[in-house]
N, C-alpha and C positions, 0 to 999 in steps of 0.2 A: 492536264486537260485545259483546253482553251476556256477562259471565263465567259467569253461571249456565247459559246455553245451551251455552257451550263445555264445561262440566263435566257437562252433562246433568242439571242440578238445577233445582228450582223456587226462585224468589226466597225469600230468608229462610232458606235451608238452614243447619243448625247447622254449627259448625266441624268436628265429627266427620264429618258427611256430606260436607263439602267435602274433608277429608283422604282419606276413603275413595274418593270419586269420582276425585280427583286420582291417587291411587296406582293405581287400576284402569286409568284411561286411560293413565297413564304406562307401566304394564307392557305394555299392548296396543301402544302405539306403539314401545316399545323392542324388542319381539319381532317386530313386523311387518317384512316385507321392504320395501325401497325407502328413499328419502330422506324421512323424516318430520320433519326438523328444523323446518320451518315450523309443523307441527301441534304439536310439542313446545314451541316458543317461545310459541305462542298459549296452550297449556295452562299453561305457567309464568306467563304474564302474567295469565291469569284467576285462578289460584291466589293470586298476589301481590295482585291487586286485592281479592279477598274476604278474605284472611287479614290483610292489613296495613291495610285501609281499612274494616274492620268488616263486620258481617253484616246491617245494617239493610235495605238495598236497593241495587240497582244505581243509581249516581248518576254525576255528572260526575267525581268523584274516581276512581271505579273505571274509568271510561272513559279518564282520563288515564293510569292505571297500565298499561292495556293499550297505549295509544299509546306509552308509554315502556318497554314490556316488554323490548325488546331491550337498552335501557340497563341496566335492572335485572339482566338476565341477565349482562351484561358485568361489572357490579359484583360479582355473586356469584362470578364467576370471577377477580376482582381484575384485570381488564383495563381499567384506568383510562383509558389513552390512547384505546382504542377507544370506550369509553363517552363520553369527552369529545368525541371527533370527531363522534359522532352528535349529541350535545347542541348543539355549536357550529354544526351545520347547521340548527338551528331558527331561523327568522327572529325578530328581537327582538320584533316585534309579536305573535308567537304564544307567547312564553314565559310560562308560567303557574306556579302554585304547585309542581306536580310538577317542572317544569324546574329551578326554583331549589333545590328540595330535593335533587334528584339531583346537580346541580352542586356543592352544598354537601357531599354525601357524598364526591365525588371530592376536593374540596379538603381535607376533614377527613382522608381516608385519607393524603393527602400530608403532613399535619401543618401545613397552612396554616390555622391556627385563626381568624385575623382574617377572612380571606376566607370561610371556611366559615360563621362566625357571621353574616356579612353576608347570605349566600345563604339560610341557614336562616331568618334573620329575615324576609326577603322572602317566603319560603314561608308562614311563620306569619301575616304580614300578609294574604296572599291568602286563607288558610284558617285562621283562628284556632282552630277547633274540631278540627283534625286532630291527633290524639294523636301520631302518628309524627313529624310535623314539630316539634311542641312538645318532645318528648323529645330529639330530635336537637339542637335549639336550646339547650335547658337543659344538655345534656351538654357541648357545646362551650363554652358560657358558663362552666361550672364549671371546665373545663380551663384556659381563658384566665385565670381568677382564681386558679388554683393549687389549687382544691378538687377533688382527684382522688377523694375519698371517694364523691361522688355518681356518678361514672363507674363506680367499682368496683361500687357497689350495683346499677347498671343493667345489669351484664354479663349475658349470656345465662344462663339457668338450664337445667339438664337436667331430665329427667322426675322426678328425685328431689327437685328443688327446690334443688339445690346450684348455687351460682354458679360459673361457670367459673374465675374468678380464684382464688377460695378453694380450690377443688379442686386447681388447679395448684400453689398454694402448699403445701398439705398434702402432696401427692404428692412435691413436691421435698424437703420437710423429711424425709419418711419415707425417701426414697432416700438423703439425706445421712446420716441416722442409721444406716441399714444399712451404708453404705460406711464410716463411721467405726468401727462395730463390727467390721467385717471386717478393717480395717487395724490394729487395736489389738493 
């Protein structure tokens, strides 16, 4: 299914329009009576397809993201065994770039960097222009070589532009300073 249709948008909608439509539909399904889990899964998959695979147009990569939407949902919930069970059910002949990328994410989360790099590398071979795949591959390569600086720089930023790791470090130092002052 076309992710733009799921969100009720025209192709090429801006990220702001995608966010707005997603939030509106999510609020509707969350407040509606009955079991809306299938609709919410589809909504999450459509959002992921558009936000993580670009706004240019609906394409095969976006379709793959919808196909693997349940796996991405499990990964967001850190349910790695469930995600891996779903992925392992995909026949070898049907495994594509998205499959290798998602399997790499599971392996990466478990700390199996060699295997993660191998899977990310296959995803990049399938789709060399996919930014998400390339960033994951470069991140795990940096960790394997002991260069944690690149991984730190690529950590998520909040709306203020602050990287998560830096904010956590500053907060921890401020707390330590306060505690030290208190016990003096």
